[in-house]
Backbone as JSON, one array per atom type, in Angstrom:
{
  "sequence": "MDRTREVIELIAKETGMSEEQVKPQSKLEDDLSMNELERIELVFMLEENFVIEIDDDEIEKWETVADIIACVNNKTEQNNG",
  "N": [[-19.72, 62.51, 6.85], [-17.62, 61.29, 9.4], [-15.37, 58.44, 9.66], [-15.28, 57.26, 12.25], [-17.73, 58.03, 13.4], [-19.46, 56.79, 11.6], [-18.83, 54.07, 12.03], [-19.62, 53.79, 14.71], [-22.34, 54.34, 14.41], [-23.13, 52.11, 12.85], [-22.57, 50.02, 14.65], [-24.31, 50.67, 16.72], [-26.74, 50.33, 15.39], [-26.62, 47.56, 14.88], [-26.56, 46.49, 17.48], [-28.82, 47.51, 18.61], [-28.74, 49.63, 20.3], [-28.53, 53.09, 21.41], [-26.71, 55.63, 19.64], [-25.39, 57.27, 21.41], [-24.87, 55.61, 23.52], [-22.9, 53.97, 22.62], [-19.6, 54.0, 22.85], [-16.13, 54.78, 22.11], [-14.52, 53.45, 24.02], [-16.17, 51.44, 24.86], [-16.73, 48.08, 25.74], [-17.11, 45.25, 23.73], [-18.39, 42.81, 24.49], [-18.91, 43.03, 27.32], [-20.02, 45.67, 27.75], [-21.69, 46.18, 25.53], [-22.96, 43.84, 25.06], [-22.54, 42.16, 22.85], [-22.93, 39.41, 20.78], [-21.53, 36.49, 19.1], [-22.81, 36.11, 16.6], [-23.83, 38.68, 16.1], [-21.44, 40.05, 15.83], [-20.46, 38.91, 13.46], [-22.43, 39.73, 11.64], [-22.04, 42.46, 11.86], [-19.48, 42.68, 10.77], [-20.01, 42.09, 8.07], [-21.59, 44.33, 7.46], [-19.74, 46.41, 7.89], [-17.77, 45.76, 5.98], [-19.21, 46.05, 3.6], [-20.09, 48.73, 3.76], [-17.7, 50.24, 3.92], [-16.2, 49.22, 1.87], [-14.17, 47.2, 2.23], [-12.09, 44.41, 3.28], [-12.2, 42.24, 5.98], [-10.22, 40.24, 7.95], [-10.59, 37.06, 9.65], [-8.81, 36.65, 11.81], [-8.31, 39.24, 12.61], [-10.78, 40.07, 13.54], [-11.09, 38.49, 15.8], [-9.42, 39.77, 17.58], [-10.73, 42.0, 18.39], [-11.85, 43.87, 21.07], [-12.91, 46.21, 22.01], [-14.92, 49.05, 20.95], [-13.19, 50.93, 19.94], [-11.15, 49.31, 18.94], [-12.38, 48.25, 16.67], [-12.82, 50.58, 15.19], [-10.15, 51.35, 14.73], [-9.31, 49.21, 13.14], [-10.98, 49.48, 10.87], [-10.17, 52.03, 10.01], [-7.47, 51.49, 9.39], [-7.73, 49.53, 7.35], [-9.17, 50.98, 5.43], [-7.39, 53.04, 4.84], [-5.31, 51.53, 3.75], [-6.52, 50.67, 1.39], [-6.84, 53.1, 0.08], [-4.3, 54.02, -0.11]],
  "CA": [[-19.63, 61.85, 8.14], [-16.31, 60.66, 9.53], [-15.4, 56.98, 9.84], [-15.61, 56.91, 13.63], [-19.18, 58.2, 13.57], [-20.11, 55.75, 10.8], [-18.66, 52.8, 12.72], [-20.48, 53.83, 15.9], [-23.71, 54.24, 13.91], [-23.37, 50.72, 12.46], [-22.59, 49.2, 15.87], [-25.57, 50.99, 17.4], [-27.79, 49.69, 14.62], [-26.53, 46.11, 15.07], [-26.83, 46.12, 18.87], [-30.1, 48.06, 19.06], [-28.47, 50.68, 21.3], [-28.42, 54.42, 20.83], [-25.33, 56.02, 19.32], [-24.82, 57.88, 22.61], [-24.45, 54.53, 24.4], [-21.75, 53.3, 22.01], [-18.42, 54.86, 22.98], [-14.92, 54.07, 21.69], [-14.02, 52.6, 25.09], [-17.15, 50.39, 25.17], [-16.31, 46.7, 25.49], [-18.12, 44.63, 22.9], [-19.17, 41.82, 25.23], [-19.35, 43.5, 28.64], [-20.84, 46.88, 27.7], [-22.66, 46.18, 24.44], [-23.56, 42.49, 25.01], [-22.47, 41.68, 21.47], [-22.62, 38.0, 20.65], [-20.76, 36.11, 17.92], [-23.62, 36.37, 15.41], [-23.86, 40.13, 15.88], [-20.11, 40.42, 15.31], [-20.4, 38.49, 12.05], [-23.3, 40.64, 10.88], [-21.37, 43.76, 11.85], [-18.38, 42.59, 9.8], [-20.6, 42.23, 6.73], [-22.01, 45.72, 7.31], [-18.53, 47.23, 7.77], [-17.14, 45.48, 4.69], [-20.04, 46.64, 2.55], [-20.14, 50.18, 3.9], [-16.39, 50.85, 3.69], [-15.58, 48.5, 0.75], [-12.95, 46.62, 2.77], [-12.17, 43.02, 3.69], [-11.69, 42.07, 7.34], [-9.85, 38.85, 8.19], [-11.07, 36.46, 10.89], [-7.86, 36.86, 12.9], [-8.47, 40.62, 13.08], [-12.05, 40.12, 14.28], [-10.86, 37.85, 17.09], [-8.68, 40.7, 18.44], [-11.6, 43.1, 18.79], [-12.4, 43.87, 22.42], [-13.64, 47.46, 22.21], [-15.33, 49.79, 19.76], [-11.97, 51.56, 19.42], [-10.45, 48.3, 18.13], [-13.07, 48.18, 15.38], [-12.54, 51.84, 14.5], [-8.77, 51.28, 14.27], [-9.26, 48.24, 12.05], [-11.62, 50.1, 9.7], [-9.27, 53.1, 9.55], [-6.3, 50.85, 8.8], [-8.13, 48.89, 6.09], [-9.58, 52.03, 4.49], [-6.17, 53.72, 4.41], [-4.59, 50.6, 2.86], [-7.2, 50.69, 0.09], [-6.67, 54.4, -0.54], [-2.88, 54.36, -0.17]],
  "C": [[-18.27, 61.15, 8.25], [-16.45, 59.18, 9.87], [-15.8, 56.57, 11.24], [-17.11, 56.96, 13.85], [-19.92, 57.11, 12.8], [-20.01, 54.39, 11.48], [-19.58, 52.73, 13.93], [-21.94, 53.68, 15.49], [-24.05, 52.79, 13.53], [-23.44, 49.79, 13.67], [-23.89, 49.43, 16.62], [-26.74, 50.29, 16.7], [-27.81, 48.18, 14.87], [-26.92, 45.69, 16.48], [-28.19, 46.6, 19.36], [-29.94, 49.12, 20.13], [-28.45, 52.03, 20.6], [-26.96, 54.73, 20.56], [-24.64, 56.63, 20.54], [-24.31, 56.81, 23.58], [-23.2, 53.82, 23.9], [-20.58, 54.27, 21.99], [-17.19, 54.09, 22.52], [-14.39, 53.1, 22.76], [-14.99, 51.47, 25.47], [-16.6, 49.02, 24.8], [-17.45, 45.98, 24.79], [-18.99, 43.65, 23.67], [-19.75, 42.4, 26.51], [-20.33, 44.67, 28.57], [-21.97, 46.82, 26.67], [-23.37, 44.83, 24.28], [-23.6, 41.93, 23.6], [-22.1, 40.21, 21.44], [-21.9, 37.73, 19.33], [-21.52, 36.4, 16.62], [-23.67, 37.86, 15.09], [-22.52, 40.63, 15.35], [-20.0, 40.1, 13.82], [-21.24, 39.41, 11.18], [-22.67, 42.03, 10.78], [-20.23, 43.77, 10.83], [-18.91, 42.76, 8.38], [-21.0, 43.68, 6.47], [-20.8, 46.64, 7.1], [-17.87, 47.03, 6.4], [-17.91, 46.11, 3.54], [-19.97, 48.16, 2.58], [-18.82, 50.85, 3.51], [-15.62, 50.22, 2.52], [-14.18, 48.01, 1.17], [-13.17, 45.13, 3.02], [-11.51, 42.89, 5.05], [-11.45, 40.58, 7.58], [-10.35, 38.36, 9.55], [-10.13, 36.71, 12.06], [-7.93, 38.28, 13.45], [-9.72, 40.74, 13.95], [-11.87, 39.55, 15.69], [-10.14, 38.78, 18.08], [-9.55, 41.83, 18.97], [-12.13, 42.9, 20.21], [-13.27, 45.09, 22.66], [-14.06, 48.06, 20.87], [-14.11, 50.45, 19.12], [-11.16, 50.59, 18.57], [-11.06, 48.2, 16.74], [-12.78, 49.42, 14.55], [-11.12, 51.82, 13.93], [-8.63, 50.33, 13.09], [-9.83, 48.84, 10.77], [-10.72, 51.2, 9.14], [-8.07, 52.52, 8.82], [-6.64, 50.26, 7.43], [-8.48, 49.93, 5.03], [-8.35, 52.76, 3.95], [-5.34, 52.84, 3.49], [-5.19, 50.62, 1.46], [-6.97, 52.0, -0.65], [-5.21, 54.77, -0.75], [-2.24, 53.79, -1.35]]
}
């Protein structure tokens, strides 16, 4: 499974939405109604699943699912590079 699909799967699980409803362009607050607690839980899931560390300042920049995917891709590539 590719990273994008895994990230979408984790977001869907955290928000209780179907994977089909979670799109890269989906806005975390407006489209997915993600609150602060859900973001924190998602960060823990992402860090565990991808064996990465995500800084608070990066989390604050997240507005869309694509932002999360880019962050995970960047962190994963840093660990493998």
